[in-house]
N, C-alpha and C positions, 0 to 999 in steps of 0.2 A: 505776335509775341512768341518766342521760342519756349520750349518746355521748361528749361532750367529757370529762366526768369519768371515764368508763370508759377512754378512751384515756390520760388523764393518770395513771391509777392503775397502769399497767404498771410493774413493778419487778423487774428481773432478779435483784436481790439479796434479794428477799423469801424467807421460809421456804417450804419445799416446799408445805405446805397452802395458803398464801396465793397462791402462783403458780397452783396448780390452781384455786383459787376464782376467780381473775381470769378464767381461761379459761371456767369454768362460767358466770360472769356475762356474758361476751361472747356465748356461744352462747344464753343466755337472752334477751339483747337482740335477737339475730338472730331468734329464734323469735317475739318479739312476743306478739300475742294468740293465736297458733297457729290462725289461721283461714284465711289465704290463703298458699299457698306462694310465689306471685309477690311478695307483700309482703316475705317474708323474703329472697328473692333481691334485691329492691330495697334492703333494709337492708345486705346484703353489699356491694353496689355503693357505697352511701353510706359505709360504713366504709372502703372502698378509696379513695374520693375524699377522705375526711378525712385519711387518713394519707399519701397520695401526696406531698403537698407539705410534709411535715414530716420532713426528713432526720434530725433529732436523735431523733425517735421511732423511725424505722426502724432506727437504730443500737441503741437500747434493745431493740427487738423482736428483732433478730437475736441479741443477747446473751441475751435471754430464751429464744428458741427453741433456741439452742445449749445453754443450761443444761437446758432441758426434755428434749431428746433424749438428753442425757448422763445424766439422772437416772431416766428411765423405761425399762421393758422393754416394747417393742411386740410381741415375739414371742408372748407368751401371748394377746394380743388377736387376732392374725392366725391363730394355730394352734388355740387352745383355746376361744375365746369362743363360747358357745352349745352346748358339748359337756359331757357328764357327766364329772365328775372321775375316776370309776373305771369308766366304761362299764357301769354297772349301773342297772337301773330303780329300785330302792329308794334307791340313792345319789343319783340325780338328783331323785327325789321329795323326799328330805330337803333337798337343795340348794335346790330351789325354795321349799320351805316356809321355810327360813332367810332367803332373799332377800326373801320377803314380810314377814317379821316383823322382821328385824334391819336397821337403817339402814346405808348405806355411808358411807365416809369419804374425803375428798379427800387425806388424808395417806397416800399410797401411791405406791410406785414401779412397781406393776403396772398397766399401761395398761388391761388387761382389767377390773380393778376400777373404775378411774376412768371408763371408757367409759360405764358405766351412769348416771353422774352428768352426763356431758357431753351425752349424747343420750338422755334418758330417756323420750321420748314417741314415738308413732307419727307425729306431725306432722314430726319430724326426718327421717324417711324421705322424706316428700313434698318438703320443701324442698331436701334434698340432691339428689334426682333431678331437681328443677326447675332446678338451676344450669345455665346455658347454657355453651357451649364458650368463648365470649369471656370471660365472667366467671371461669371456671376457669383459663384461660390467664393472665389478669391476676393472679389470686391467686398462681399459681405464680411468675410473673415478679417480682411486687412483694415477696412475703413469704417465699418459699422458695428464691429464687435469690440468693446473695450478690452484691453489686455487683462484686467483683473477679472472680468466676467468669464473669460476663457479658462482661467485657472480655478475659480471658485464655483462655477456652474450657476451663478446668479443670473437672473433675467437681464439681458442687456438693456441699457437705457433706451437705445434706439428702437429695439423691439417693443418696449413698453410704450414709447411715443407712437409708433406705427399702429399698434393694436388699439390704442385709445382713439387715434384719428379714424381708423376703420370703423370702430363701433359707433363713434359720433356720426360719421357719414351715413352709416346704415340707418341710424335713428332718423336723420333728416330725410333720407330718400323714402323710407317707409311712410313717414308722415306726409310727404308730398303725394305719394301714390294714393294714400287714403283720402287726402283732401280732393284730389282730382276725381276719384270714384264717387265722392259724396257731392260733387258740384251738381247743381240742379240741371244744367243743360246736358250733362252726361247721364245722370241718374234716371231722368224721366224718359230717356231714349233707349235704355237698356231693355232687352227682352224680358218678358215676364219670368221666364225660367232663371235668368241671371239675377233678377231682383230677389226672387225667392231664395236663391242660394246664399245671399248675403256674404259674398266673399270679402268685400271691403270692410265689413263689420268685424270679421274674425282676424284680419291682418295684423292689427296692433297687438292682440293677445298672442299670436303666433311669434311675433318678434320678441315679445317680452320673455317668452320661454327660452328663446335663444340667448337673450342678454343675460338672464340669470344663469344659464348653463355655462356661458363663457366666463362670467364673473366668479362663479363658485367652483368650477371644475377645469377651466381652461378651454381654449378654442378647439383643441384636438381631442377632447374627452368624448366618450361615447354619448353622454348626454347632449353636448353641444352639437355633435354631428347629426344626431337624430332630430334635434330641434331645427337645425339648418335644412334638413330634408323636408320637414313639415312646412317650413317657411317657403321653400321653393315650390312646393305643391300649392300652397295658398296663393303665391304670386301667379302661378299659371292659371289658377281659377279666376283671379282678378283680370288677367290679360284676356281670357276667353269671354268674360263678362263684358269687358270694354269693347271687344270686337263685335259684340251683338249690336252696338250702336251703329255700325256701318250699314246694317240691314235697314235700320230706320232711316238713315240718311239717303240710301238708295231709293226708298219708297216715298219719302216726304221732302226731298230737297237737301242739298249739301251746303254746309257752312264751312268756310275756310278756317274760321276760328275753332270750331269743334274738331275738325280733322287735325289741326295743329295740336290741340290739347291731347288728342288720342295718341298722336305720334310721340309727344313728350312723355305720356304715360308709359308707352311701350319701352322707350329708351331708358326711363327711370328703372323699370323692372330689369332690363338688361344690366344696368349699372349695379343694381343690388346684387345680382348673381355674380358679377365680376368681383365685387367687394367680398362676398362670401368665399369665392375661390381664393382670393388673396389672403383672407383671414385664416383659412383652414387648410391651405395647400401643404403637402409634404415637402414641396420645394418652394419656400416663400420667396426666395430671390428670383426664381423664374416667373412666378405669379406677379411679383411686383414689377418686373421689367415688362411683362405683357400688359399690365394695367397702365403703366406709364406710356407705352406705345399706343394703346387705345385712346388714352387721353390726348396724346399729341395728334392722333388722327382726327379725333372729334374737334380739336381746336382748329385744324385746317378746314374740315368740312363746314364748320359753323362760321367761317369767314365769308362764305359764298352767299350773296343775296339771291342770285339766280337759283341756286339749289333750294333755298328756303321757299321761294315762290313756287318753283316747280313741284316740290314734294307736297306742299300744303294745298296746292290747287289741282293736283292730279285728278282727284275724284270730281272736282267741280268741272274740269275740262271734259271728263268722260260724261258727266251728266248733261253738259251743254251740247256735246255731240249727240247724245241720245235724244234730247228734246228736239234738236234740229232735224234728226232723222225722222222723228214723228211728223214734223211739218213737211219735210221733203217728200214724203210719200205722195202728197197731193199734187206734186209738180211733175211726176214721171208718168208718161203715157206708154201703154203697153199694147195697144191695138188701134185699129183704124178709127173706131168711134171716139176713143179718148184723144187721138191725134187731132181729129176735126174739132172736138170740144176745146182743145188747147189753142188751136188756131183762132177760134171765135173769141175765147177769153183774152188772148194776146191782142187781137184786133181791137177789142173794147178798151184794153189798157192803153193801146196806142192812141185811140181817140181822146181819152182823158189826158194823156200826156201832151196832146196837141194843145189843149187848153192851158196846161202847165207852161208850155213854151210861150204862149201868148202873154200870160201873166208875168213871166220872167222878163220878157223883152219890154213889157210895159213899165216894169219897175225902174228901168234906166231913166225914164222921164222924171222920176222923183229926185234925182241928184243926191242920193243918200251917201253918207260917208262909207268907208270900206267896211267897217264892222256892221253898221246897221243895214248896209246893202246886202252883205252876206247873210245877216240874220233874216232879212225879209225874203231873200231867195230860199234859205233853208225852210222858213215857215211855209212858203209856197210849195216846195217839193214835198214837205212832210204832209201838208193838207191833202194834196192830190194822191200821194202814195197811200194814205189811209183811206181815201175815197175809193181808190182802186181795190183795196183789200175788202172794204165793206160791200162793194158791188160784186165781189167774187171774180174779179178780173185778174190779169197777170201782167207783171213787168218782167221781161226776159232776164235781165241781168241780176235780179234778186234770187233766181232759182239755184245757181250752182252752190252757194254757201250752205244751203239746206239739203240739196239733193246729194251732195258728196257724202255726208254722214249717213244718209239713208242707204246709199249703195254699200258703204263699208259695213253697215250693220248686217248685210247679207253674209259677211265673212266671219261673223262671231263663231260659227260652227264650221270652220273651213275644212276640217277633216271629214265632214260628212260627205257622202257621195254626191257629186254634181254641184258642190258649193261654188267652185270656181266658174263653172259654166253658167250658173245662175247669175253670178256677178257680171260676167261678160254680157249676158243678156241685158242686165240693168244699164251697163255702159251704153249699149246700143240704144236702149229705150231713152236714156237721158239725152244722148246726142240728137236723136230725132226730136225730142221735146224742145231742146234748145233751138233747133232750126225753126220749128213751128212758132216758138215764142218770138224770135227775132223777126221772122217774116211777118207775123201778125202785128207786132209793135210798129216796126218801121213801115210796113205796107199801109198802115192807116194813119200814122202820125203825119206823114208827108201830105196826103190829100187834105186832111183836116186843117193843117196849118195853112196850106195854100188857099183853101176855101175861106178860112177866117180872115186871112190877109186881104183877099178880094172883097169880102163883105165889108171889112173896115174901110178899105179904100173907096168903096161905093158909098158908104154911109157918111164917113168923115172926110172924104177926099184926101186921105193920108194912109199909106200902107202901114203894116205892123211895125216896120223899122224903115228908116230912110236909107238912101243909097249909100251914104258913107258908112253907116252902121252895117249895112249888108256886105259891103266890100271888106270891112274889118272882120266880120264874122267868118266869111269865106277864107280870109287870110289866116285866121286863128286855126281853122280846120285843115290847113294845108298839110298834105301827107309828109312833106319834107321838114316840117317844123317839129316841135316837141310833143306831137300828138301821141306817139307810142308811150312815152314816159307818163304823160297825163292819164292815158287809158289804163296803164298798169297801176297808177296811184288810185284810180277809181275802183279797180278790182280789189285793192287792199281795203278800201272803205266799204265795199260791198261785203267783204268777209268780216270786217270789224262789226258791221251792223248785225250780222248773224250771231256773233259772240255776245253783243249787248242783248240781243233777243233771248238767247239761251240763259244768260245770267239773270236777266229780269224775271224770266219765267221760273227759274230755280228759286229766286228770292221770293216770288209770289207764292209758290207752293210751300216753301220752307216756313213762311210766316202764316200759312193757312188763311190767306186773305179772302179766298173764295168762300170759305166757311164763315169768316167774319162778316162779309157782306150779306150772306144768306141768313145768318142767325143773330147778329148783333142787335140788341134792342133799339139802339139809336137809328140804325138803318131801317129796321122793320117798321118803326113808328113813322118815319118820313116816307118811305117807299111803299110800305105794305108788304106782307109776307110773300105774296105772289110775284110782285115786281122785283123785290129784293132777290128772290130765287132766280128770276130771269137775268138780272144784272150779274149775279154770281156766275151763272152758266156762261153768259156772254164773255165776261172778263177771263174766266178760266180758258175758254176756247180761243180767245183773240189776243191775250196779253202779249204773247210772243210776237205776233205779226205787228201789233201796234208799236211795240218797242223797236222792232227792226225798221219799220217804215219811218217812224219819227226820228230815230237816231240817224238813219241813212240820209234823210232829208236835210237835217241840220249839219251833218258832216259835209255833204255836197255843197252846202251854202257857205259854211263858216271856215272850212279848211283853207280854201283859197284866200280868204280875208286874213286869217292868221299867218299864212305863208307870206302874203304881201307885207305884213307888218315886220317880219324878219328879213325881208328882201330876198326871199327864195324864188319868187316868180312862179309858183306852182299853180296849176289849175286842174279841173276835173274834166273828163271826157266820157260822158255817158252816151251809149250808142243811140238810144231813142231820142234823148234830148238834143244830141248833136244833129241827128237827122232832121229834127224839127227846126233847129236854127238854120240849117242849110236850106230847107224848104222856104222858110220865111225870107231869107236873103234872096233866093231865086225869084220868089213872087214879087219882091220889092223892085228888083232890077228889071224884070220882064223877060220876054222870050229871047231877047238878045243875049241873055246869060248862057244860053245853050251852046253858043260858039266860043265862050270864054274858057280857057283852060283852068282857071281858078275853080270853077264849079266842079269839074271832073277830078281835079286833085282832091277837093273836099269829099266827093263821092267815094273815091278810092280810100281816103282816110277813114270814112265812116265804115266802109267794108272791113277795115282792119281793126277799128276800135271795138266792135262787137266781140270778135274772137278773143281779143286781149282782155277785155272786161271779164268775160266768162272764164278764160283759162287761168288768170291770176286768182280770181275768187275761188274757183274750183280747186286749184292746186293747194291753196292754203287750207281750205276746209278739209280737203282729202288727207293732207298730212296730219292735221289735228285728229281726224277720225281714226287714222291708222294708229296713231299713238294711243288714243283712248281705247281702242280695241286690242292693242298689243299685237299687231300683225308683224311677224318677224320678217327679216330680209329674205329668207329662203322662200317664204310664201309670197312675198312681193315679186320674186322672180317667176314663180308659177303664174301669177296674175298677168305679168307682162307677156310671158310666152303664150298664154291663152288668148290675150288680146290680139297679138300678131297673127295667130292662127285664124281668128275670126276675120280680121281685115283681109287676109289673103284669100280665104275661102268664100266669104259672103260680104263683100264691101257694101252692097246696097242695103244690107240690114241696118246700117248706121244712118241711112237717109230716108227710107220708106218704111211705113209701119206694116206689120204682118196683117194679112187679111183675116186671120183668126188667131186667138190666143195660143201661144205655144205651151203645150203640156210638158210636164217633166220628162226628161229623156229617160230611156230605158237604162237598166243598170250598166250595160256595157259602155254607154256613153259617159256615165259618171266615172266608171273606172278609167276611161281614156283621159278624163280630166286630170286624174292623179298620176298618170304615167307618161303620156305622150308629150315629149319635149319639155318636161318639167322635172326639177330636182325633187328628191324625196322630202316629205314633210318631216321637220325636225321635232316639233312639239306642238300641242294645241295652243291656239293664240287667243282664246276667249278672254274677256275681262276677268281679272281675279275675283273670286267670290268675296263677299263682304267679310267673311270670317278670316280672310287672309289679306289685310291691307298692305300697301307697299312697304317694304322693309327699309330701314335706314342703313346707309353705308353699304 
């Protein structure tokens, strides 16, 4: 629609939806091709030029504007736009999903609902902020100041409407901040100092002083300005009190719901300050344009489901990485003695996984359906993984997902002397540990499966699997098949199990379940105080490993079953279990298998499956840990450069353990870490302290 037709289409007597559609069309015309904000500002000036010399249109416009402000409620836009309806994470998630799926309607009296149709793009933020002061002043004088008010000096009706809406929005926002501060899950987690200061108790009275000052003396009076300054100080006190909750979450487990409420509280406080600026600014038109631009930005930000999940789960991800790091320390060997111990534990794990292979192959005889076959396989895996944990043995492929966060934890203080060198040492230690684990697992699972198969054949006159099943197993493990893809999928499942473990442990700690088991009267009556204490200690020490092993077992069993239901044809390739299946197939066929190429293709495949399992799992865990520790790209370049230097100078350090523990390098070695072949450090990369949680926008 061209400008002339758009101007002529203005009708104050039109129905509600048509009036709002006219405003939507006007803003769409201002937006143009949405390429250049200055072009949109020029269109605003062109519009003002076109209507300035049309007195009859200005009369229609003022009637239209009077009808508009009388029919819509601006308070929800100013107070609630961009906030969750019920200050809950799941509620906001559902709200955003509905906004993505369901269309909006202009037939509404809620300006918050209409706002998303008026300014629906990120370009609207740009052109609103690009409006210059002269254009804003001209807009206010021409469109929002009635002619009689300019001559008599009376308060413009539009200004009165806007001031009332701002004050009502301030009331609502302050009430929401107070309600959040008084919520039990927030209040009980504040520090003792914050609770003693009672900032949320004093907030309503501080606002009441401002309200009376504005009502009796005007928003720009000395009384109102002083009251606004006191209200800002009280809001800052509330914000700092709320930040003390993060310290409690760091120590006692993170809740996504609580983190979400704290973010909402912070954003409410920011909104209150914006409303105060708009109410008391010496340039109200500039403050109004800034506020509208910020609301448009919030509208865009709050459409993203990914941003909601990422912002609310950031502390949870950091806590998962931290708890994984605690577990991962047990899987890194740093000297020859620990290396030999890892070999022994891995060999024991391989022996147990030999039994796992036998049970899995035995399940085929039951002829179960796809789901129940996958469930039985998952139960088998989970049982033996837990048994390996309780026997303090090792499964090689489970290590990377917990050792990667342990290594990245070394980078929390990356600016300290020698931090990068110590990290490179950990990489070498981990690589050696992985080699020891794989050698131990595979080195013993093969003979155990062969011996079991021979014993079964001697006792029952039947091998572990028949010849057809053996050929099918070797065919499935062929290097030129989908083995690489399946091995990568297994690496993803290994990483996912570590996430489940970290989340479960965080949930366990957050709800103080170890304390409940230790002290709850029902538990102590049944178990007795001493046994309840032992159970509590055991669960606190092993809940992460139990969750990881059980979840991994059922994922390995059920993911192929669910994939088959959808016709995806996916399967898993776990290096130790694959080696056990190949050994069972070879034992079933006999010595003649040694001259068949199918066996050696399977052996080559198994040699590739292990590194892929480890690499995918380690990469995903490493990336998560880097984000949790906020390691910048500059420092990642330093790490890569230091790793290449170690590979060139001491490649055997990644394969063989040192004969004695390596002490910290002298100061000149640490200095070399910071200078040789590495870009300068840009900023510290440690996790932000609890008193400064992630900021919005």
